[in-house]
C-alpha positions in Angstrom: -5.0 -46.0 39.8 -5.6 -42.8 37.8 -7.6 -40.1 39.5 -10.6 -39.1 37.4 -11.0 -35.3 37.2 -13.3 -33.6 34.7 -13.8 -29.9 34.2 -16.4 -28.6 31.8 -15.1 -25.2 30.6 -18.6 -24.4 29.3 -20.9 -26.5 31.5 -24.3 -27.5 30.3 -27.3 -26.9 32.5 -28.2 -29.9 34.6 -31.6 -31.3 35.3 -33.8 -33.0 32.6 -32.8 -35.0 29.6 -29.8 -33.8 27.6 -30.2 -33.2 23.8 -28.0 -35.4 21.6 -24.6 -34.0 21.0 -21.6 -34.5 18.7 -18.5 -35.2 20.7 -15.0 -35.2 19.3 -11.7 -36.2 20.9 -9.0 -33.6 20.5 -5.3 -34.3 20.9 -3.6 -31.5 19.1 -2.1 -33.6 16.3 -2.4 -33.0 12.6 -4.0 -36.4 12.2 -6.8 -35.4 14.6 -7.8 -32.3 12.6 -9.9 -34.2 10.1 -11.9 -35.7 12.9 -12.6 -32.2 14.3 -13.6 -30.9 10.9 -16.0 -33.9 10.4 -17.5 -33.3 13.8 -18.1 -29.6 13.1 -19.8 -30.4 9.8 -22.0 -33.0 11.5 -23.0 -30.8 14.3 -24.0 -28.1 11.8 -25.9 -30.6 9.6 -27.8 -32.2 12.5 -28.4 -29.1 14.5 -26.5 -30.5 17.5 -24.2 -28.9 20.0 -20.5 -29.8 19.7 -18.4 -30.9 22.7 -14.6 -30.9 22.4 -12.9 -33.3 24.8 -9.2 -33.6 25.6 -7.5 -35.6 28.2 -4.5 -34.4 30.3 -2.2 -37.3 31.5 -2.5 -37.9 35.3 0.3 -40.4 36.0 3.3 -38.2 35.4 6.2 -39.3 37.7 7.4 -36.6 40.2 11.0 -36.2 41.2 10.1 -34.6 44.5 7.2 -34.5 46.9 4.6 -31.9 45.8 5.9 -31.6 42.3 3.2 -34.0 41.0 0.5 -31.4 41.9 2.4 -28.6 40.0 2.9 -30.9 37.0 -0.8 -31.9 36.9 -1.8 -28.2 37.0 0.7 -27.5 34.2 -0.7 -30.3 32.0 -4.2 -29.3 32.8 -3.5 -25.7 31.7 -1.8 -26.9 28.5 -4.9 -29.0 27.7 -7.2 -26.1 28.3 -5.1 -23.9 26.1 -5.3 -26.5 23.3 -9.1 -26.7 23.6 -9.5 -23.0 23.6 -7.3 -22.7 20.5 -9.3 -25.4 18.6 -12.6 -23.7 19.7 -11.4 -20.3 18.5 -10.4 -21.8 15.1 -13.8 -23.3 14.5 -15.9 -20.5 16.0 -18.9 -19.6 13.9 -19.0 -22.9 12.1 -21.2 -24.5 14.8 -24.0 -22.9 16.9 -23.0 -24.3 20.3 -19.5 -25.3 21.1 -18.3 -26.3 24.5 -15.1 -27.9 25.9 -14.2 -30.4 28.5 -10.8 -31.3 30.1 -10.5 -34.7 31.7 -7.6 -36.7 33.1 -6.8 -40.4 32.6 -6.7 -42.7 29.7 -8.1 -41.0 26.6 -10.4 -43.7 25.4 -12.0 -44.1 28.9 -12.4 -40.3 29.1 -14.2 -40.2 25.7 -16.5 -43.1 26.5 -17.4 -41.5 29.8 -18.2 -38.2 28.1 -20.7 -39.8 25.6 -24.3 -40.7 26.3 -26.2 -43.3 24.3 -27.8 -40.8 22.0 -24.5 -38.8 21.4 -22.3 -39.3 18.3 -18.7 -39.7 19.3 -16.0 -38.8 16.7 -12.3 -39.9 16.8 -9.5 -39.8 14.3 -7.1 -42.4 13.0 -3.7 -42.1 11.4 -3.3 -43.2 7.7 -0.2 -45.1 6.8 0.7 -48.2 4.8 -2.4 -50.3 4.5 -0.7 -53.4 6.1 0.8 -51.5 9.0 -0.6 -52.6 12.4 -0.1 -49.0 13.7 -2.5 -47.4 11.3 -5.5 -47.7 13.6 -4.7 -46.5 17.1 -5.6 -48.2 20.3 -7.9 -45.2 21.3 -10.0 -45.6 18.2 -10.4 -49.3 18.7 -11.2 -49.0 22.4 -13.8 -46.2 21.9 -15.5 -48.0 19.0 -15.7 -51.2 21.0 -17.0 -49.8 24.3 -19.0 -46.6 23.6 -22.7 -46.8 24.5 -23.6 -44.8 21.4 -22.4 -44.6 17.8 -18.8 -43.9 17.0 -17.3 -42.4 13.9 -13.7 -43.1 13.0 -12.3 -40.5 10.6 -9.0 -40.9 8.6 -6.5 -38.2 9.0 -6.5 -37.1 5.4 -10.3 -36.9 5.0 -11.9 -33.8 3.5 -15.6 -33.4 4.1 -16.0 -30.8 1.3 -14.5 -33.1 -1.3 -17.0 -35.9 -0.7 -20.4 -34.2 -0.2 -22.0 -35.9 -3.2 -20.5 -39.3 -2.7 -22.8 -42.2 -1.7 -23.2 -43.8 1.7 -22.6 -47.5 2.1 -24.3 -49.6 4.8 -23.1 -53.1 5.7 -25.8 -55.4 7.1 -25.7 -58.9 8.6 -29.2 -60.2 8.0 -32.2 -58.9 10.0 -30.0 -58.1 13.0 -29.1 -54.6 11.7 -32.2 -52.3 11.9 -30.1 -49.6 13.7 -27.6 -49.6 10.8 -30.4 -49.1 8.3 -32.0 -46.4 10.4 -28.7 -44.4 10.5 -27.8 -45.0 6.9 -31.2 -44.1 5.4 -31.7 -41.1 7.7 -28.3 -39.7 6.8 -28.6 -40.4 3.0 -32.1 -38.9 3.0 -31.0 -35.7 4.8 -28.0 -35.3 2.5 -29.8 -36.2 -0.7 -27.2 -38.8 -1.7 -27.3 -42.4 -3.0 -27.3 -45.2 -0.5 -25.9 -48.7 -1.2 -26.8 -51.5 1.2 -24.3 -54.4 1.1 -24.5 -57.9 2.4 -21.7 -60.5 2.0 -21.2 -64.0 3.0 -18.8 -66.7 2.0 -21.4 -69.5 1.5 -19.9 -72.5 -0.3 -21.9 -74.1 -3.0 -23.2 -77.5 -1.7 -21.5 -80.4 -3.4 -24.1 -82.0 -5.6 -24.1 -83.9 -8.8 -26.1 -81.2 -10.5 -24.9 -78.0 -12.2 -22.7 -76.2 -9.7 -23.0 -72.9 -11.7 -26.8 -73.2 -11.4 -26.5 -73.9 -7.7 -24.4 -70.8 -7.2 -26.8 -68.8 -9.2 -29.8 -69.9 -7.1 -27.8 -69.0 -3.9 -27.0 -65.6 -5.3 -30.7 -65.0 -6.3 -31.9 -66.1 -2.9 -29.5 -63.9 -1.1 -30.4 -60.9 -3.1 -34.1 -61.5 -2.6 -33.7 -61.8 1.2 -31.7 -58.5 1.1 -34.4 -56.8 -0.9 -37.1 -58.0 1.5 -35.0 -56.7 4.5 -34.5 -53.3 3.0 -38.1 -52.9 1.7 -39.6 -51.2 4.8 -36.9 -48.5 4.7 -37.4 -48.0 1.0 -41.1 -47.4 1.7 -40.3 -45.0 4.4 -37.9 -43.1 2.1 -39.6 -43.2 -1.3 -37.5 -40.4 -2.8 -34.1 -41.9 -1.8 -32.1 -43.8 -4.3 -31.2 -47.0 -2.4 -29.4 -49.9 -4.2 -28.5 -53.3 -2.8 -25.5 -55.5 -3.4 -25.1 -59.1 -2.3 -21.7 -60.8 -2.7 -20.4 -64.3 -2.1 -17.2 -62.8 -0.5 -15.7 -62.1 2.8 -17.6 -59.2 4.3 -14.6 -57.1 4.8 -13.5 -57.5 1.2 -17.0 -56.7 -0.1 -17.6 -53.7 2.1 -14.2 -52.1 1.6 -14.7 -52.5 -2.2 -18.2 -51.0 -2.1 -16.9 -48.0 0.1 -14.0 -47.1 -2.3 -15.8 -44.0 -3.4 -18.2 -43.5 -0.4 -18.4 -40.6 2.0 -19.4 -42.9 4.9 -19.5 -46.6 5.7 -22.1 -47.6 8.3 -21.5 -50.8 10.3 -23.1 -52.5 13.3 -21.5 -53.7 16.5 -23.4 -56.6 18.1 -23.2 -56.4 21.9 -23.8 -60.1 22.4 -21.8 -62.3 24.7 -19.5 -63.2 21.8 -18.5 -59.6 21.3 -18.8 -58.0 24.7 -16.0 -55.5 25.3 -14.7 -55.7 21.8 -15.2 -55.7 18.1 -15.7 -58.5 15.7 -12.9 -59.3 13.3 -14.7 -57.9 10.3 -15.3 -54.5 11.9 -11.7 -54.4 13.1 -10.4 -55.1 9.6 -12.7 -52.5 8.1 -11.7 -49.8 10.6 -8.1 -50.6 10.0 -8.2 -50.4 6.2 -11.1 -48.1 5.3 -10.1 -44.8 3.6 -13.4 -43.1 4.4 -15.1 -42.4 7.7 -16.7 -45.4 9.4 -19.6 -45.2 11.8 -20.0 -48.1 14.2 -23.5 -48.4 15.5 -24.0 -50.6 18.6 -27.0 -53.0 18.8 -28.7 -54.2 21.9 -27.9 -57.7 23.0 
């Protein structure tokens, strides 16, 4: 059993509700730097404080009695040095930057650090699109278990190169109000286009009539339902350009296609008994293959 030890290098005052923060996991790798940069930009945009979290391993084997304590202290010091180095590098780019050193498994440390209203940012490696190692276990575990929203940022992502690109939101019927809240709010604050996408592989019923006409009616009905779903947000954001797309495709295919030139893809995570403690297959596929940052927004059961 790993001992849990957390040290807030710059502690926040206790007592009373905490303001929402942007939290980013730091591991010192090149792949992680894009996630740190995205978190810095988001903290500045939203006027939130930024918390850098790094985990020092706690289960290092010791060759002799007493050595484990010295080894733990050494790893803790190295982790602190890493956080101080990252903080110094981004100093001045966010108003309030603090750091936290924790021990134990990284995904658990990050989930513990985030409250429901915080935004947690993690990175992912980019490799061959069919490689199973592209999306790390930490990214999956955090996105599946965090109480609040999680953003997964590809290692080669540059915020400055995509500031005018649209935002894409994937919805699954009327169960996704939180997704639309996040997507419309962000697109409105950035002044960029929003595209709301719904996809479902609904087969055309076998009838003796015109199958093309049946397919057309299904497509029209699906688009009408999507327009009705989005209507309250369009009224709330009258100056925002918000398009809708309804596709008779696998959701992962439709969403990845729509997000080809997007700056962010917004998805929901349904915390029902079917998905407790994990992610649906569509979300996993999208997190694995998406070339833009993906925010996973949990829904109440």
